[in-house]
VOBA-1610 file (N, C-alpha, C; in pm, whole numbers, padded with zeros to 5 digits, always signed):
BEGIN
Met-00094+05676+08818Met-00027+05546+08829Met+00099+05546+08744Thr+00210+05503+08806Thr+00336+05494+08735Thr+00343+05361+08660Leu+00373+05367+08531Leu+00381+05248+08450Leu+00526+05208+08429Ala+00552+05077+08434Ala+00685+05027+08403Ala+00713+05046+08254Ile+00836+05076+08219Ile+00875+05094+08080Ile+00936+04964+08029Gly+00891+04919+07916Gly+00945+04796+07861Gly+00880+04763+07728His+00922+04651+07670His+00870+04609+07540His+00815+04467+07553Pro+00695+04442+07501Pro+00637+04307+07512Pro+00717+04199+07442Ala+00800+04236+07344Ala+00882+04136+07275Ala+00985+04074+07367Asp+01012+04137+07481Asp+01108+04082+07576Asp+01047+03973+07663His+00921+03943+07646His+00852+03844+07727His+00807+03728+07639Pro+00796+03607+07697Pro+00758+03491+07616Pro+00613+03496+07572Gly+00585+03427+07463Gly+00448+03413+07417Gly+00407+03519+07316Pro+00294+03498+07249Pro+00243+03592+07150Pro+00177+03713+07215Met+00126+03804+07132Met+00059+03923+07181Met-00081+03931+07123Ala-00174+03985+07201Ala-00311+04008+07155Ala-00356+04145+07201Phe-00451+04204+07129Phe-00506+04333+07167Phe-00638+04315+07242Val-00658+04400+07342Val-00782+04398+07420Val-00832+04541+07434Asp-00959+04554+07466Asp-01019+04687+07480Asp-00986+04751+07614Asp-00971+04670+07719Asp-00952+04722+07854Asp-00843+04641+07923Leu-00730+04702+07950Leu-00620+04630+08015Leu-00648+04600+08161His-00740+04674+08223His-00774+04648+08363His-00862+04523+08376Arg-00942+04498+08273Arg-01025+04378+08269Arg-01011+04315+08131Pro-00896+04256+08102Pro-00870+04208+07965Pro-00960+04091+07927Ala-01013+04098+07806Ala-01094+03990+07751Ala-01057+03974+07605Leu-01028+03852+07565Leu-00989+03825+07427Leu-01110+03826+07335Ser-01093+03883+07215Ser-01198+03874+07114Ser-01201+03732+07059Asp-01311+03696+06995Asp-01322+03564+06935Asp-01213+03542+06830Glu-01184+03650+06754Glu-01083+03639+06648Glu-00946+03615+06708Asp-00911+03687+06816Asp-00780+03669+06878Asp-00770+03533+06945Leu-00877+03489+07009Leu-00876+03358+07072Leu-00855+03248+06968His-00924+03261+06855His-00907+03164+06747His-00763+03163+06697His-00705+03283+06681His-00567+03294+06633His-00472+03228+06732Leu-00492+03252+06861Leu-00402+03195+06961Leu-00412+03043+06966Gln-00535+02992+06967Gln-00555+02849+06988Gln-00540+02766+06861Arg-00593+02816+06750Arg-00595+02736+06628Arg-00473+02758+06539Val-00425+02883+06536Val-00312+02915+06449Val-00179+02898+06523Leu-00169+02956+06643Leu-00045+02951+06719Leu-00036+02831+06813Arg-00144+02755+06826Arg-00146+02633+06907Arg-00115+02661+07053Gln-00164+02774+07105Gln-00146+02803+07246Gln-00243+02719+07329Arg-00197+02682+07448Arg-00276+02598+07537Arg-00296+02667+07672Ala-00388+02614+07749Ala-00415+02668+07883Ala-00286+02677+07964Gly-00265+02791+08027Gly-00146+02815+08106Gly-00031+02877+08031Asp-00040+02884+07898Asp+00069+02944+07820Asp+00074+03095+07842Pro+00196+03153+07840Pro+00209+03298+07859Pro+00178+03376+07732Leu+00135+03499+07750Leu+00116+03592+07640Leu+00119+03733+07695Thr+00117+03831+07609Thr+00100+03970+07652Thr-00026+04024+07586Val-00090+04117+07655Val-00208+04184+07601Val-00179+04333+07599Ala-00223+04400+07492Ala-00195+04543+07472Ala-00323+04615+07433Asp-00323+04747+07458Asp-00443+04826+07429Asp-00437+04903+07298Gly-00326+04889+07222Gly-00311+04962+07097Gly-00260+05103+07113Gly-00254+05151+07238Gly-00205+05286+07263Gly-00070+05289+07330Gly-00002+05173+07334Gly+00131+05167+07391Gly+00140+05098+07525Gln+00025+05074+07592Gln+00027+05008+07721Gln+00002+04857+07705Trp+00060+04779+07796Trp+00050+04634+07785Trp+00080+04569+07919Arg+00049+04442+07929Arg+00082+04364+08048Arg+00088+04217+08011Thr+00157+04138+08092Thr+00164+03995+08069Thr+00042+03926+08128Ala+00015+03805+08080Ala-00098+03726+08128Ala-00074+03580+08089Arg-00168+03495+08128Arg-00167+03356+08085Arg-00309+03315+08049Leu-00318+03219+07959Leu-00448+03161+07929Leu-00494+03081+08050Asp-00613+03108+08096Asp-00666+03049+08219Asp-00699+02900+08197Pro-00636+02811+08276Pro-00668+02668+08260Pro-00811+02634+08301Ala-00871+02719+08385Ala-01003+02687+08440Ala-01118+02735+08354Ala-01094+02822+08260Ala-01203+02878+08178Ala-01152+02902+08037Ala-01213+02837+07941Ala-01169+02847+07801Ala-01176+02992+07753Gly-01066+03042+07705Gly-01061+03178+07650Gly-01040+03287+07751Ala-01040+03253+07882Ala-01020+03355+07985Ala-00870+03374+08011Leu-00837+03482+08080Leu-00699+03515+08112Leu-00680+03520+08262Thr-00557+03495+08306Thr-00525+03496+08448Thr-00378+03534+08467Glu-00337+03546+08593Glu-00198+03576+08629Glu-00146+03700+08558Phe-00214+03812+08577Phe-00176+03936+08510Phe-00053+03998+08573Gly+00037+04046+08486Gly+00154+04119+08533Gly+00123+04267+08550Pro+00222+04344+08594Pro+00200+04488+08613Pro+00174+04560+08481Met+00110+04674+08490Met+00085+04755+08373Met+00217+04818+08326Cys+00244+04805+08196Cys+00368+04857+08139Cys+00334+04948+08022Glu+00434+05021+07976Glu+00413+05112+07864Glu+00537+05117+07776Leu+00515+05122+07646Leu+00620+05153+07550Leu+00595+05296+07503Pro+00672+05393+07551Pro+00646+05532+07514Pro+00660+05554+07364Pro+00590+05653+07310Pro+00604+05680+07166Pro+00744+05729+07133Ala+00797+05680+07022Ala+00928+05727+06976Ala+00911+05862+06908Thr+01016+05942+06913Thr+01013+06074+06851Thr+01131+06090+06757Pro+01112+06164+06648Pro+00985+06223+06604Pro+00891+06116+06548Ala+00763+06148+06542Ala+00669+06058+06479Ala+00700+06048+06330Leu+00695+05928+06276Leu+00728+05904+06136Leu+00602+05876+06056Ala+00597+05930+05935Ala+00480+05910+05848Ala+00526+05879+05707Val+00454+05788+05644Val+00477+05756+05502Val+00342+05757+05433Gly+00334+05832+05322Gly+00215+05832+05239Gly+00243+05756+05112Phe+00146+05677+05067Phe+00166+05601+04943Phe+00048+05622+04850Ala+00079+05637+04722Ala-00026+05650+04620Ala-00098+05517+04606Leu-00226+05522+04579Leu-00305+05401+04565Leu-00251+05315+04452Val-00234+05187+04481Val-00178+05092+04384Val-00270+04971+04372Lys-00242+04886+04273Lys-00331+04778+04237Lys-00320+04658+04331Gly-00424+04572+04325Gly-00422+04443+04391Gly-00409+04451+04541Asp-00329+04358+04597Asp-00312+04353+04742Asp-00190+04434+04788Lys-00133+04515+04698Lys-00014+04591+04735Lys-00040+04690+04850Pro-00155+04760+04855Pro-00177+04847+04971Pro-00170+04771+05104Glu-00222+04649+05108Glu-00217+04570+05230Glu-00073+04533+05265Leu+00006+04496+05164Leu+00146+04462+05188Leu+00224+04584+05237Ile+00195+04700+05179Ile+00262+04823+05223Ile+00231+04851+05369Val+00103+04845+05405Val+00062+04874+05543Val+00121+04771+05639Gln+00120+04645+05599Gln+00176+04540+05685Gln+00322+04568+05719Lys+00402+04596+05616Lys+00546+04616+05638Lys+00575+04748+05708Leu+00501+04853+05676Leu+00524+04981+05745Leu+00489+04971+05892Thr+00389+04891+05924Thr+00355+04868+06065Thr+00469+04796+06136Glu+00521+04691+06074Glu+00632+04616+06133Glu+00755+04704+06152Leu+00777+04799+06061Leu+00895+04883+06066Leu+00881+05000+06163Gly+00763+05020+06219Gly+00746+05121+06322Gly+00696+05256+06276Ile+00643+05265+06154Ile+00590+05393+06107Ile+00464+05427+06188Asp+00454+05552+06229Asp+00346+05594+06319Asp+00217+05633+06246Arg+00232+05687+06127Arg+00115+05729+06050Arg+00132+05685+05906Ile+00031+05618+05853Ile+00034+05566+05716Ile-00083+05628+05640Val-00053+05692+05527Val-00154+05772+05458Val-00168+05728+05312Pro-00277+05662+05277Pro-00303+05637+05134Pro-00354+05765+05068Phe-00306+05794+04947Phe-00352+05917+04881Phe-00376+05892+04732Arg-00454+05980+04674Arg-00483+05975+04531Arg-00376+06054+04455Ala-00322+05993+04352Ala-00228+06061+04263Ala-00286+06061+04123Glu-00242+06155+04042Glu-00298+06168+03907Glu-00275+06043+03823Arg-00163+05976+03845Arg-00131+05858+03766Arg-00164+05727+03837Ser-00238+05735+03945Ser-00282+05612+04011Ser-00384+05540+03923Val-00362+05412+03902Val-00458+05332+03826Val-00582+05305+03911Val-00560+05284+04041Val-00668+05252+04134Val-00738+05379+04178Arg-00870+05375+04191Arg-00947+05487+04242Arg-01037+05439+04355Trp-01013+05493+04474Trp-01099+05464+04588Trp-01179+05589+04620Asp-01309+05579+04612Asp-01395+05692+04644Asp-01515+05644+04725Gly-01568+05732+04809Gly-01689+05704+04883Gly-01683+05577+04965Ala-01785+05492+04946Ala-01797+05369+05025Ala-01679+05275+05000Lys-01628+05274+04878Lys-01514+05187+04846Lys-01391+05229+04926Ala-01369+05358+04938Ala-01255+05407+05015Ala-01270+05373+05162Ala-01391+05391+05216Ala-01414+05361+05357Ala-01390+05213+05386Lys-01438+05128+05297Lys-01421+04984+05315Lys-01274+04945+05305Ala-01203+05004+05210Ala-01061+04972+05191Ala-00978+05017+05311Val-01006+05136+05362Val-00930+05185+05478Val-00959+05100+05601Ala-01084+05058+05618Ala-01117+04969+05731Ala-01037+04840+05721Arg-01024+04788+05600Arg-00945+04666+05580Arg-00798+04691+05613Leu-00744+04805+05572Leu-00604+04836+05601Leu-00580+04846+05752Arg-00678+04896+05826Arg-00663+04905+05971Arg-00659+04767+06035Leu-00736+04673+05980Leu-00729+04536+06029Leu-00593+04474+05998Val-00541+04503+05879Val-00409+04453+05842Val-00303+04507+05937Ala-00312+04636+05969Ala-00216+04697+06062Ala-00226+04633+06201Arg-00346+04605+06245Arg-00366+04542+06376Arg-00302+04404+06380Ala-00324+04325+06274Ala-00266+04191+06269Ala-00113+04198+06263Ala-00060+04293+06187Ala+00085+04307+06177Ala+00145+04351+06309Ala+00078+04442+06379Ala+00127+04487+06510Ala+00125+04372+06610Arg+00021+04292+06605Arg+00013+04175+06693Arg+00128+04079+06666Gln+00156+04056+06539Gln+00262+03963+06501Gln+00400+04011+06547Cys+00426+04141+06535Cys+00560+04193+06566Cys+00570+04249+06708His+00468+04222+06790His+00469+04266+06931His+00481+04418+06942Arg+00405+04486+06862Arg+00403+04633+06867Arg+00278+04676+06943Pro+00290+04729+07065Pro+00171+04761+07145Pro+00101+04891+07107Arg+00166+04970+07022Arg+00105+05097+06980Arg+00071+05088+06832Leu-00058+05091+06800Leu-00102+05077+06662Leu-00072+05204+06582Pro-00037+05190+06455Pro-00019+05309+06372Pro-00154+05370+06336Glu-00151+05497+06306Glu-00271+05563+06253Glu-00279+05536+06102Ile-00389+05481+06059Ile-00414+05462+05916Ile-00514+05569+05874Ser-00468+05667+05799Ser-00551+05783+05766Ser-00651+05750+05655Glu-00751+05834+05645Glu-00843+05827+05532Glu-00769+05865+05403Val-00825+05826+05291Val-00764+05860+05162Val-00777+06010+05137Val-00665+06074+05100Val-00664+06219+05079Val-00599+06250+04945Glu-00592+06379+04913Glu-00527+06426+04791Glu-00381+06460+04821Val-00296+06438+04724Val-00153+06461+04747Val-00125+06606+04781Ala-00200+06700+04723Ala-00175+06842+04750Ala-00193+06875+04899Glu-00288+06808+04965Glu-00310+06831+05108Glu-00186+06793+05189Leu-00123+06683+05151Leu-00009+06633+05227Leu+00114+06720+05207Val+00136+06766+05083Val+00248+06856+05058Val+00229+06987+05133Ala+00106+07036+05135Ala+00076+07160+05207Ala+00097+07143+05357Ala+00082+07020+05406Ala+00102+06993+05548Ala+00248+06967+05584Gly+00338+06974+05484Gly+00480+06964+05512Gly+00546+06835+05470Ala+00475+06746+05403Ala+00536+06621+05357Ala+00630+06649+05240Thr+00730+06563+05224Thr+00822+06573+05112Thr+00802+06454+05018Met+00832+06472+04890Met+00815+06367+04791Met+00944+06288+04773Ala+00930+06159+04755Ala+01045+06075+04721Ala+01060+06069+04570Glu+01182+06090+04523Glu+01206+06087+04380Glu+01353+06057+04356Arg+01380+05979+04252Arg+01518+05945+04218Arg+01601+06072+04199Gly+01718+06076+04262Gly+01804+06192+04253Gly+01780+06296+04360Gly+01688+06267+04451Gly+01657+06363+04558Gly+01767+06369+04663Ala+01748+06458+04759Ala+01847+06479+04865Ala+01851+06360+04960Pro+01960+06347+05040Pro+01966+06241+05140Pro+01850+06251+05238Met+01802+06136+05281Met+01693+06132+05379Met+01740+06188+05512Ser+01653+06261+05581Ser+01684+06310+05715Ser+01554+06317+05795Leu+01570+06339+05925Leu+01452+06351+06011Leu+01401+06494+06020Gln+01460+06584+05943Gln+01406+06721+05940Gln+01266+06722+05882Val+01239+06630+05789Val+01104+06613+05736Val+01072+06463+05748Pro+01011+06422+05860Pro+00987+06279+05883Pro+00857+06229+05821Phe+00815+06291+05711Phe+00692+06252+05642Phe+00724+06247+05493Val+00726+06127+05437Val+00768+06104+05299Val+00653+06048+05217Leu+00635+06101+05097Leu+00532+06054+05006Leu+00595+05974+04892Val+00537+05859+04864Val+00585+05772+04757Val+00480+05769+04647Gly+00520+05798+04524Gly+00426+05811+04414Gly+00380+05677+04357Pro+00293+05682+04256Pro+00238+05562+04194Pro+00336+05499+04096Glu+00291+05387+04034Glu+00377+05316+03939Glu+00425+05406+03826Gly+00340+05496+03780Gly+00375+05584+03669Gly+00453+05707+03708Gly+00486+05722+03836Gly+00560+05838+03882Gly+00472+05960+03904Trp+00533+06066+03952Trp+00461+06191+03975Trp+00429+06258+03842Ser+00312+06319+03835Ser+00278+06398+03718Ser+00351+06533+03726Pro+00364+06605+03614Pro+00430+06737+03619Pro+00363+06833+03718Ser+00230+06830+03724Ser+00162+06922+03817Ser+00188+06884+03962Glu+00200+06754+03990Glu+00232+06712+04127Glu+00375+06746+04162Ser+00467+06726+04068Ser+00608+06760+04093Ser+00624+06908+04123Ala+00541+06989+04061Ala+00549+07134+04081Ala+00506+07176+04222Leu+00437+07086+04294Leu+00389+07120+04428Leu+00502+07126+04529Ala+00604+07043+04508Ala+00706+07024+04611Ala+00833+07101+04579Gly+00907+07132+04684Gly+01037+07194+04669Gly+01143+07087+04671Asp+01204+07067+04787Asp+01308+06965+04801Asp+01246+06825+04792Arg+01324+06731+04738Arg+01283+06590+04731Arg+01384+06507+04808Val+01345+06385+04843Val+01439+06292+04904Val+01457+06173+04812Gly+01578+06118+04812Gly+01609+06005+04727Gly+01602+05874+04803Leu+01568+05767+04730Leu+01559+05633+04790Leu+01656+05536+04727Gly+01752+05586+04651Gly+01849+05498+04587Gly+01868+05532+04442Ala+01960+05459+04378Ala+01998+05492+04241Ala+01902+05437+04137His+01816+05342+04175His+01733+05273+04077His+01588+05316+04087Val+01514+05282+03983Val+01370+05307+03982Val+01302+05192+04058Leu+01234+05224+04165Leu+01175+05121+04252Leu+01026+05104+04223Arg+00978+04983+04247Arg+00834+04963+04247Arg+00773+05046+04359Ala+00644+05078+04344Ala+00579+05165+04442Ala+00587+05108+04582Glu+00560+04976+04595Glu+00562+04917+04729Glu+00705+04910+04785Thr+00803+04884+04697Thr+00942+04881+04742Thr+00986+05019+04789Ala+00943+05121+04719Ala+00978+05259+04759Ala+00920+05292+04896Ala+00797+05250+04922Ala+00736+05277+05054Ala+00813+05208+05165Trp+00851+05082+05141Trp+00926+05009+05242Trp+01063+05071+05263Thr+01127+05113+05154Thr+01260+05174+05165Thr+01253+05303+05245Ala+01155+05386+05217Ala+01139+05510+05293Ala+01120+05480+05441Ala+01041+05377+05471Ala+01016+05342+05610Ala+01143+05293+05680Val+01221+05209+05611Val+01345+05158+05669Val+01442+05272+05699Leu+01456+05363+05604Leu+01550+05473+05624Leu+01506+05565+05738Leu+01379+05599+05741Leu+01329+05685+05849Leu+01345+05618+05985Ala+01306+05491+05994Ala+01315+05421+06122Ala+01461+05405+06165Ser+01550+05380+06070Ser+01692+05363+06104Ser+01754+05495+06151Leu+01714+05604+06089Leu+01761+05735+06136Leu+01711+05764+06277Arg+01586+05729+06302Arg+01529+05760+06434Arg+01591+05677+06545Asp+01615+05548+06519Asp+01668+05464+06627Asp+01820+05465+06633Gly+01884+05541+06543Gly+02029+05555+06550Gly+02105+05448+06477Ser+02037+05360+06403Ser+02108+05257+06328Ser+02199+05318+06223Ile+02155+05431+06167Ile+02239+05507+06075Ile+02233+05653+06118Ala+02345+05721+06106Ala+02351+05860+06150Ala+02304+05955+06043Gln+02326+05918+05916Gln+02286+06002+05804Gln+02288+05916+05678Val+02201+05944+05586Val+02196+05865+05463Val+02272+05941+05354His+02383+05883+05310His+02467+05947+05209His+02454+05876+05074Gly+02483+05946+04970Gly+02500+05886+04839Gly+02374+05839+04772Leu+02258+05888+04812Leu+02134+05847+04747Leu+02098+05945+04638
//
């Protein structure tokens, strides 16, 4: 089946995720969000997406509460290339959720929480599994809000050495200009990289002249990568 190419943001109404685009059914949580938070009414337009890039338009069915009707053709938003990834060291409070929310909105394809030697927060075992599950819900809500039909991958918590070995580069003040030659950037914790972690990496990338908060650094890396990929900037100079 040939899918039409397009973006759900070009159509009126909010977006919701469904398990099956051929037989779309709203979850209780999405129905509550549409009706109670967004004040959608029977007959209002919306788009439904499967989280993998495919979507279609629909309307809330006036004849059945919570049902959908008037489905449009199946469409797809192809994945952008190269795939972009940002890893962030575990940080305190609700900052991981804020990082994931904004990276999702900015179009990052893979988001990786990792343990750093100077991380104050420690997620292990059941705590890590619960925290990652929560981050995936945050990403889903953020994607719904920004009309992103393809959900980012939220990875399990890993060690920084694994990511460097897989080709990621570290962000550090004074590093080289950002480029898409290495579209996977790691942002360290509040206390910065330890000497042993710094020794893991070769080239570094810079995020500006100042010392940034951990969450600000993650967002900055995401903005620069996304801007390079979509052509908003041709090259990042002077960092």
